C-alpha positions, 0 to 999 in steps of 0.5 A: 450750419443750417441757417435759421435752425435752432441750436437744439436741432442743428446737432441732428443734421450736422455731423461731419464737416463734409455734411454741413450743407443739408436741408431738413423737411418734415424730419427727413434729411434731404441731401444736396447734389451728390449725397444720394448715390445710386448705391444708396438708392439701390439699398433703399429700394431693396428695403422698400420692396422686400416686405411687399411680397409677403416679406420675401419669404417664398423661395422665388422672392427670396432668390430675387432679393438675394440676387438684387443685393449681389448684383448691386454689390457687383455693380458698385465694386466694378464702378467704385472699387476704391470704396472697398478697402478692407478691413475699413479703417478703425474696424479691424475686427470686421476682418474676423467677422468676414472670415467667419462668414466666408467659412460658414458659406464655404461649409454650406456649399460643401454640405450640398456637394456629392464629392465630400467623403461618403461616410459624411453623407446623410444616412437618409440617402442610403436608406432611400437607395436601398428602398428604391434600388437606385443609387443617385448622388448624395450629400451631407445635406438632406436637401442639397438644392435648398441648401445651395439656395439658402447659401445664396441668401446668406451671401446676399445678406453679406452683400447688403451688409457690406454696401450699407457699411461702406455708405454709412461711414458718412454720418449723413448717409447713415441718418438717411438709411435709418430714416428711410428704414423708419419711413418704409416701416411707417408706410407698411404700418399704415397699410396694415392698419388700413387693411385691418380696420377695413375687415382684414381680408387680404395680405399684399395682393391675395386673400388672407387665409391665416391670422384673420384676427391679427394685423400682419400688413404684407406679411403672412405671419403675425410674429414676423410682422410684429418684429418688422414693425418693432425694428421700424419703430426703434429706427424712428425712435433713434432719430427722435432721440438723436435730436431731443437728447441735447434738449434733455441734457441742457440746463435751461429752464424746464418749461423752455425745454418742453417748449422746444420738445413740443415744437420739434414733435409738432414740426419737423420731428412729427414724421418720426413721432408718427412712425413710432406711434403707428408702428407701436399700434400696428405691433400691438394689433398683431397680438404677438407676445414675443414679437411685442415684448422684444421690440419694447425691451429693445427700444427701452435698452437703446434709449436707456443706453444712449441717454445714459452715455450722454449723461442726461440729467437724472430728472430729465431721464426719469421724466422721459421714462415716465412719459414713455410708460404712460404712452405705452400704457395708453397704446396698450389700452387702445390697441392691445386687446388681442395681445392681452387675450393671447397672454392667457394662452402662454402656458399652452404655447410653451408646452407646444414649443417644449415638445418641438425643442425636445425633438430638435435636440434629439436631432441635433444629437444625431447631426452635431458636427456636420449638420443636416444641411442649411435650410433643411429643417422642415425635411429633417423634422419629418424623421423625428416628428413621429416620436411625438403624438403632438405634431404631424410629419410637417413642421417648418421651423423649430421656433428657436433660430439657435437650435435650428441653426445648430441642427442645420449647420452643425455646432462648429459652423453655427458658432462661426455664424453666431461669432460673426454677428457677435463681432459686429455687436461688440463693435457697436457696443464699443462705439456706443461707449467711446464715441462722443458724437453719433453714438445713437447709431451703435445704440440702435444696432444694439437695440435691434440686435436685442430684438431679433436675438430675444424673439429668435430664442422662441420664434423665427422672425429673423429668417424672414428675408425682409426682416433679415435685410432691415436688421442687417442694414441697421447693424451695418449702420451701427458698426460703420458709426462705431468709430469716427471716419475722420479719426480712422482715416487720420490713423491710417494716414499716420501709420502709412507715414510711419513706414 
């Protein structure tokens, strides 16, 4: 145990026998020698870098991020191949998730290949050849180069998931990863607030030309930054809950409990409290409707599920919820003027989105089984935009990741991709319900999934690489901690002995 540390704080720092020698400072876990591997450091550096170049949304930075993830996986596999026993002990369902992702990646590759049956090739190629009198290579994808580039990004997502999964089997490393994500998000929130309050004239290292009245930090789009800030906020909230939940569950005097809570929040937990408050303030100042509603709901679901699973006393749970509502109302009053103004525009926004959805559904009907090519939405939408008087020939996203994914991949491959995520989500749900320790990580994965899933129904933040990477790491941590690594190893040894 950590000496001279109150019992209500010891639980947050000590989770496994192998992680008992830790120091806490400012709410951060500082591991002893050997705990922070260079693989962990690589993951943290990628998390820190990804938001800086506009969320890594441009093709160049997207490729850099994917390449970094793949190179880190290759280096780890070459130097520590023993870490990649598959599927991980206690997580056989991950084998199905991995198989589905491999199938999707293979299909994306085939979409860009000219050797697929010519009858499957997109008819736009034949029309182009007829118009120009030339016969070049053709493929299922209308943009084969972009399809292959997005396939690399998809492989990079798989790589960072596998890396985070293997590292986060250790509960201390899981906390370090979540703490790093929260601290990085706090840094970008502080930067965004400084820029916004000083005139909002720049984004990253260039002059700002869009969303001049909204806080976007280093991101171009306010909706995407709102989701990034929300994911960082729920990460910090998870760290607070993991420490404070034992206090809420205790049966001591109420005054004594609140004394302990205040002592923690003004001491070692202050960093995570600041991360929640600054993240919430920055999120509200974006003025994003779905980008604000989804994180607030995700945070509420995460906290409710976690506290309920711990059988927190009803009175304490109600007190916590009331305090959260009061704090949320206060921040809305202080930081939410723009959000309130934008809520009045909801009707017009939905009318515009409905038009895009109608055109996308028409396009899906023409590409239901084979898809138009992964990453091809902007190009394929040009062919259908003329059916509406609302939009011109260029539009970059369908404002629904579900419709866009079905259009680009085709229904079978899209269902396989959704299925891979669903397998991971199910593991997190099972872990949150069955684990007696460290269930905050599966609860965090559920909350984070709810955020990107809800916002993705009406927008496309999850397509931003920085957000994809952050969500992937949080999901991997939740899956890794959905079973006890100690008990899983024991089961594996037992099965080996039976043979």
